[in-house]
N, C-alpha and C positions, 0 to 999 in steps of 0.2 A: 676305207678312211677316205677323208678328203672330199672332193666335189662329187665323186660318182658312187661312193659307199659300196654296197654289195649289188647294186643294179647293173645289170649287163649293159655295155655300151653297144648301142645299135649301129647299124651301117652308116647312118647319117652322121654319126658322131666320130667315126674312125678317123677321118682326115683332120678334123680339128683337134682331136686328142693328140695325134702325132705332132701336128705343127706346135701345140703348146708346150710338149715335153721333150721333143727331139732336138736337144741342145746342139749336137755335133752335125745335124742335118744330114744323117745317113738314110733316112726314110723309116726308120724303126726307133721304138723305145726300148733300150736295152737295160740290163742290170745296173750299169753305171748311172743311168738316168732315173732309175725307180724310186730312189730317195725323194726326188722332187715330186713325184706323183703322189707318194705316201704323206708327204708333208704340206701338200696343197690344202688351203684353209688350215693353217698349222694350230689356230687356236683351239680347234677341236681334235686334232690329232696327237697333241702332246699328252704324255702320260699324266702330267699335272698341270692344271691351268687355274690361274687365280684372277679374279676381278673384284674390284672394290666399288662400293657405292657410298655417297655421302648425302643421299637424298633427304634424310631426316636430320642431318647433323645440326642444322641451325634452328629447327623447330620442335624437336621431340621433347624439350623441356617446357617451353612456353605454351606450346599447343597440346600438352599431355591431357588427354580426357579425364584422367583420374584428378590431376591438379585443378582443372577448371571445375570439376564437380565439387571438389572440397574447399575451393576458395569462395566460400559463401559470400563475402562482402565485396569480392571482385577488386581487392586491392593489390593482387599480384603475388600475395604471400599466403601461406598456410599457418594460422597462429595455433597456439597450444589448444585453444578451445575448439577450433576446427578439426585439429587432429584427434581430439577426444570424441568428436561427433563422426568421425570417418566411418566407424563401423555401421552405425545407423544410416548414414548417407548412402553408402555403397550397397548395403543390403536391400535398399529400396530399388536398386536395379537388378536384383537376383531374379531374372525372368522365370527360371524354372524352380525357384525356391528350393535349391539344394544346399544352401548354405556356402557355396563357392562362387566367387566372382571371377568371370572370364573377360578377356578383352572384348569379345564380341558383345558382351552384355553392357559394356561401358562405352562402346562406339556411339558417337553423337549422331552419325548417319549410318544406321544399320544396314541400309540397302547398298551403301557404297563399298565398293571392294577395296581392301587396303592395297596401296601401290606395293608391288613385290619388292623385296628389299634390295634386289639386284638389277631389276630391268631398267631403271632410270638413274641417270648420273648427272650431276652438275660439273661440267667439264672444266670450269674455271677454278673449282676448288681442289686443294691438293689431294693426293691419293690417301685413302684410309689404310691401305695395307699394300705391301710390295713383295713379290717373291724375290728374294735376294739372289737366287741362283740364275736368275733370268733378266738382269737389269741391262737396259741399253743405254739409259741417260741418266747417269748419277747426279747431274745438275737438278733433274727433276725431283729426285729423292731429296736432295739437299733442301730444295724449295719447299717440299711436303713437310719435312722436319721443322723448318723455321716457322711455316704457317701454324702447325699443330702446337709447337712448345712456346714459341715467342711472338705470336701474332705478326709474322713476317720479318721480324728483326733477327740479327745474327744470334746464334746458339752461344750459350755460356756454360762454364763448368757445372752449374746447378741447374741446367735446363732439364736434365733427365733425372727423374725420381726413381725409376725402376728400370735397371739398377742405377744406383748413385754413381758408380765408378765407370759407367759407359763412356762418358765424355773423355775422361783421362785415357782410356783404352784406345780412342780414335785419334786423339790430339797427339800425333806423332812427333810434331816439332815443338810442342810445348808453348805455343803462343796464345793458347786459350781462345782459339777460333778454329772452326772447322771448315776445311775446303772440301769440294766434291771428291778429291782424291783420298782424303781422310775418311770421309763418309763411306767410301767404297769398301773400306776395312770391315764394315758391318758383314760383309759376305764371308769373312774369314774368321770371325770370332766363333767360339763354341755357343751352343744354344744355351738359353737361361731357363726355358720351360719346355718340356716335350710331353707329347700325348701319343701314345701308341693306339693305332687303329687297326682292327683285325677284320678286314674286308674278306668275305668269302669263307670265313670259318663259322659254318652254321651253328655248331655246338658251343661256340665260345662267346663271351660278351664282346659286343662291338668295340668298345673302349677298353684298352688294356692298362698297361702301366703308365702311371702319371708321375713326371719327375720335375722338381723344381730345384734350381741352383741354391747353394747354401746362402748366398747374398740376399736373394729374393725371399728365401724362406725367413731369414733372420729380420727382414724388413716387414714381415707380416703378410706376405703374399700367399694366398692359399688357393688350391684347386681341388674342388670336391666333386665326386662323381654322383650324378643323379640316381635315383633309385632305379630307373629303367635301364641304366648302363649304356645309354647312347648320348648322354650330355654330360658336360663338364662346366662347372661354374668357377670362373677364376676371379678372385677379389683382388684388386691392385689399389690398396687404399680405399678410397671412397668409390672409385670406378670399378666397373664389372665388365667382364667378357664372357659371354655365353658361347661355348662351342658345341656343336652337334654333329652328329655323323649319321648319314642314311646310306644303306646299302640298297640301291634301286635295282640291282640284278636279282631277278626271280630265277633261282636254280631249278625250278620244276619245269623244265623244258617240254616234257611230254604232256603235262597238264595244259601248258599254254597252247600247244599245237592242237589239242582236243578241243579247247575252247574256240580257237579260231575256226576250226573245222565245223563246229556246232553253229557258228554264227553265219557261215556262207553256204553250208551244204543245205540248200533250201528243199530238196527232194529227199534228204536223209538216206542217200545210197551209200554213205561212207566215204566218199571223196568229192573234191571240188573239180568242176570242170570249167571251161572258158566262159560259159554262159553264166555261171554262178559267181564268178570273179568279177566285181566291179572294175570298170576300166581305169578309174582314177584312184584305185587302191594299189598299195604296193604289190599285192599278189597279181593283180590284173595287168599292171605295167611290166612285170617281170615273170610272167607266167612260166616261160621256159626254164628259168632259173630254179624254180620250185619243183617243176616237173622232170624229176632227174632221169627217169627211164623214157621220156618223151612219148608217153602213151596218151597224153591229153587228159590225164587225171592227176590230181594232187592228193595223195594219201597222207594220214597223220605222220608217218615215219619220214616223209619228204618235207613236210611242214616243219618237223622237229629238226631235221638236219640244217635248214636254212637258219631257223631261230638260234640254234647253237653257234653257228657261224657268225651271226650278228652279235650275239651275247658275248662271244669271246673277244671281240673287238672292243666293246664298251666296257668290259670287265677290267681291261688295263688302263682305264682313264679315270682319274680322280679329279674332280673339279671343286675348287674352293671359292666361296663368295664371302666378302666381308662387308657389313654394313652397320647401320644403326638402328636400334628399336624404334618404332613409331611412337611409343609411350615411355619415356625414361622413367617417370615416377613409378608407374606400375611394375617395371622390372626391378626397381629398388625395393619395393614392398615385397615382391615375390621372392622370398628369401631362398627357397629351394629350386627356383627357376622352372617350375612345372606348368606355368602359364595360367595359374589359377591363384586367387587370394583366399585364403582359409580364414576362418574366424580367428584363429590365433595370429595369423599375420596381421590382420586388422587390429587386433588388440595390441600388438606390439608397435603400432604406427606412432603413437605418441612419443615413445622412446626413441624411435628412429628419427623423428623430427629433431628432438633435442641433440641427438648425436650429430646430425647433419648441420645444425646451426652454427656455422663457423664464426659468424660476427657476434654471436651471443644476444641477439635482439629478441629471442623468444619465438622466432618465426622462421619458416622454411621459404626462402626465396627461390626464384626461378633459377638463378645461377648457382644455388647451393645444391641443386639436384644433380647427382653424379650422372656422368654419361655412361650409357649401357651400349656395348657393341655386341654384334652377333657374328660369329664365324661358322659357316657351314661346309662340311666336306662330304661330297656325294659321289658314290661310284655307280655309274649307270649310263644310260642312253643319253648323249649331249643333246639329242632333239628335244628332249623333255625339259632340259635346262632349268629355268627358274621355277617350274612347276614342282620339281623334286627338291629344289633348294629352299625349303621352308622347314622350320623347326618341326619335329614330330609332335604331335599332339600327346600329352601325358595320358596314360592309361590309368584307370582308377582300379587298383589291386586290393584286394582284402587280405590282410594278414590271417592265414588259415590257422594260425595258433590262437587266435582270439577265442574266448568263449562264445557260445552260441547266442547267449543274450546280448553280448557287446555287438556282435555282427548285425543282429536284428535291429538294434538302435542306431547304428552308424549309417544314417540315411545317405549321407554324401560320400561314404566309402573313403574318408580320410584317415581311417585307423585311429581315431580319437573321438571321444564324446564331448561335446559342448553341454552347457547347462540346459539349452533348449532341446537337444536331442535325448537327454536322460529322461527316462520315463518314471523314475522314482522321485521322492521328494528331495528337497534342498539338503537336509541332514545326511541322507543316504549319500548324495553326491559328495559332500565335503568329507565323509568317512572314506570313500573311494579315492578321491583326489589326494593321494598320500603327499605329493610334493607341493600342493597348494598353488599350482599354476593356473587353476581354473579350468582345467580338462582332465578327462580320465584316459590315459593312453592303454595300449594293450597289455603292457607290463602290470600296470595297476589292476586291470581287470582280471588278468590271470591269476595274481596274488590273491584277490578276493575270492575267485572260484576255488583255488586250492585250499584256501582257508575254511570255506564252507564245507568242501568235501571231506575235510579231516575231522569235522565236528560229529 
């Protein structure tokens, strides 16, 4: 852990190491001084670490690629007519013609890499998230709450919507104001929503039990598990929070060791010698740590032992990052949060615009687009940090219970057939579309196949 990790401290570092950690100046680093060694660079050594970013907070609605594409007359709003045209406009960006629209296909500069959600931060803005069990400055938390909920003004009893009783729970003196001391009570309140994550249980879904308190549930707050069981979509009124989990710990240590051996064992004699280990590589820099029997050769079992040691340290660290999506409107349209816009979701867009039109002018304004936050929790190598803290790409899985003819027609593998995908005529399509929603789903296809088989 900390500065030195699993790399052996060489002779040139001995004296500086002792000077740094020998607090009682007795010339040695003993057990009483060991905690300071282990918590060096504490941000990476803690079992749980949280950072937040507000990089996209101010522009993910105005600069939404979806909004800019659909706002045909550039008046800053999406009218009912523009909403009706959304399907045709966005399908024009369907580069691979699979009937699904991804963020990459809508990106205006496709060559540009999207800024990682967590690598950049506007320090003058308030925090987007706070780990309540590790707050050193509650004044900063109070500032963040005021900025988020009241544009920098004092908080009022109706400032918090979810839950509505939160202010009263914190306002201990009943003066309808919140001090930093009262805000600190947040750390003592019971949770309002919890999500169980099962890291390291290979045979179990990554996301376990989801619990919402009665007050939030009665207020209409929902938390739905995605099909791949690694994401949860929380709906808080018009706002949305997407929570995803990634277990970056690879449990197949022997396979990893053999892969490293294959990469470095240039003469294929079954081991790595000093000439084969690049000087700037982890193995080259700490060859003796890997070479357990000091025979000048590193075999797969010796590689596996070091990998297991490194993995055991990373396996005990969970990192959480909270930020905002780059394209808020895309995420509002993406009802199931799988990172793709289906034909159904595009067809539902006019109704979505009508629902979000708070001022009733028949248009969707920039400020009427709900905010969308992203919460990632990752177990794994801190050195990979933001690389692994990205939402997992949804996998396209075919419902194996679907009839063969259905699977053959379902070109984009979204488990429903649109009219363009269906190879029959319009009359046959309408007969199969029992609920008249404009799509043939798997249950409707199975029903037809069962009916045909019984004849």
